[in-house]
Each structure stands twice: as C-alpha cells, then as structure tokens.
TIKOLLO-770056 format. One record per residue (C-alpha): residue number from 0; x, y, z. Coordinates in steps of 0.2 Angstrom, whole numbers, plus 5000, padded with zeros to 4 digits. Layout:
NUM  X  Y  Z
...
This chain:
0  5215  5677  4276
1  5221  5674  4258
2  5207  5667  4248
3  5218  5663  4232
4  5235  5657  4233
5  5246  5651  4219
6  5256  5635  4221
7  5273  5646  4221
8  5267  5656  4235
9  5269  5652  4254
10  5258  5655  4269
11  5262  5656  4287
12  5256  5643  4300
13  5259  5642  4319
14  5255  5625  4328
15  5240  5626  4340
16  5252  5621  4355
17  5264  5636  4350
18  5250  5649  4353
19  5254  5648  4372
20  5272  5653  4369
21  5278  5671  4368
22  5279  5677  4350
23  5298  5676  4350
24  5298  5658  4355
25  5285  5651  4343
26  5290  5641  4328
27  5282  5649  4312
28  5281  5637  4298
29  5282  5643  4280
30  5270  5631  4270
31  5265  5630  4252
32  5248  5623  4245
33  5247  5608  4234
34  5243  5610  4216
35  5227  5603  4209
36  5236  5588  4201
37  5245  5585  4217
38  5229  5584  4227
39  5221  5573  4213
40  5236  5561  4214
41  5233  5560  4233
42  5215  5556  4231
43  5218  5543  4217
44  5232  5534  4227
45  5221  5531  4242
46  5205  5525  4233
47  5189  5519  4243
48  5196  5504  4252
49  5198  5508  4270
50  5212  5496  4273
51  5222  5503  4258
52  5220  5521  4265
53  5225  5515  4282
54  5241  5507  4275
55  5246  5522  4265
56  5241  5535  4277
57  5259  5538  4284
58  5267  5538  4267
59  5254  5551  4261
60  5257  5562  4276
61  5276  5561  4273
62  5273  5566  4254
63  5262  5580  4258
64  5275  5587  4271
65  5289  5585  4259
66  5281  5595  4246
67  5272  5607  4257
68  5285  5613  4270
69  5295  5627  4262
70  5304  5633  4278
71  5302  5639  4296
72  5307  5652  4308
73  5313  5648  4326
74  5313  5629  4325
75  5322  5621  4340
76  5328  5604  4344
77  5324  5595  4360
78  5340  5604  4368
79  5334  5621  4362
80  5347  5622  4348
81  5341  5630  4331
82  5336  5617  4318
83  5343  5621  4300
84  5331  5619  4286
85  5338  5605  4275
86  5332  5600  4258
87  5334  5585  4246
88  5329  5581  4228
89  5311  5578  4226
90  5311  5566  4212
91  5294  5563  4205
92  5285  5565  4222
93  5267  5571  4219
94  5270  5579  4203
95  5284  5591  4209
96  5291  5595  4191
97  5291  5613  4195
98  5299  5610  4212
99  5317  5603  4213
100  5320  5601  4231
101  5309  5596  4246
102  5312  5596  4265
103  5324  5582  4270
104  5318  5565  4276
105  5330  5566  4290
106  5321  5582  4297
107  5304  5574  4294
108  5309  5559  4305
109  5313  5571  4319
110  5295  5578  4319
111  5282  5570  4331
112  5267  5561  4322
113  5255  5574  4330
114  5265  5588  4323
115  5266  5580  4306
116  5247  5577  4305
117  5243  5595  4310
118  5255  5603  4297
119  5249  5591  4284
120  5231  5596  4287
121  5236  5614  4286
122  5244  5611  4269
123  5230  5602  4262
124  5217  5615  4269
125  5227  5630  4266
126  5225  5636  4284
127  5234  5653  4285
128  5239  5659  4302
129  5237  5678  4305
130  5254  5686  4300
131  5255  5695  4317
132  5255  5678  4326
133  5267  5669  4314
134  5278  5684  4309
135  5286  5673  4295
136  5286  5684  4280
137  5285  5677  4262
C-alpha cells in the first residue's frame, strides 16, 4: 500500500461487489486523492450543523467524485456496452486550479448512489486496491 501520494498521482480501486467477478470483468477505477486545501474546503463547507450536513451531503459527494475520478478500465453500462470516460471543465470546484477537467456530470448521474458513496469514501480515505486485483496501471 502506498503511504504517501501526491495530488497528481492516481491510485487503483475496485468496488467491493466487483471482487466476486473474474478479474477481466471487474471495473477498475483510477482515482486521485484530494489536496489538503480541497479537504479543508469540504470540512469548512459542512460545518457542525447536522441539518446543513444532511442537506449538502449529495452535493459534497458529487464534488468529491468530480475531482477524484481520473478514469477507469472495463466500465460497462446496463446493456454490457463499454462506457467511455468523458470529462468537462471543472470551474472553481474544490480548488481545482491545477486540474482543468473533471468527470462529466452526465456520467455521474448514471452511477447508483451506493457506488458513488463507496468511491467517494475511497477518494477521501485514499484506499488503494492491490494492483494485482485492480490491474489499472497509473
């Protein structure tokens, strides 16, 4: 496991449900960690008020995913067709001054909420999947 990652590095992640699949059928996500200022922006935006956190939760997950998903291997749609990784301009999202493009909102809307949550946690925690399992390459 990598102990220190730079924000410009990516790491591999495989969803828990995909471990049951043969290696060649697993979707391997290429993720990037958030910078310290990006993490601070998230913490500062939610504050201590539970109602505010609850209201902002979906937006925060979306922002973490837009910044943190750098690509994938073997992503398929419901019909088994390959999904092309598409990007869009980041704007001022979570201090992305050094990152001009993020995953498209159209792709994020296709991802089930449970998948979004698991990947967002992986980005925030820097959970690196064993390269033999993910086989993504960086």
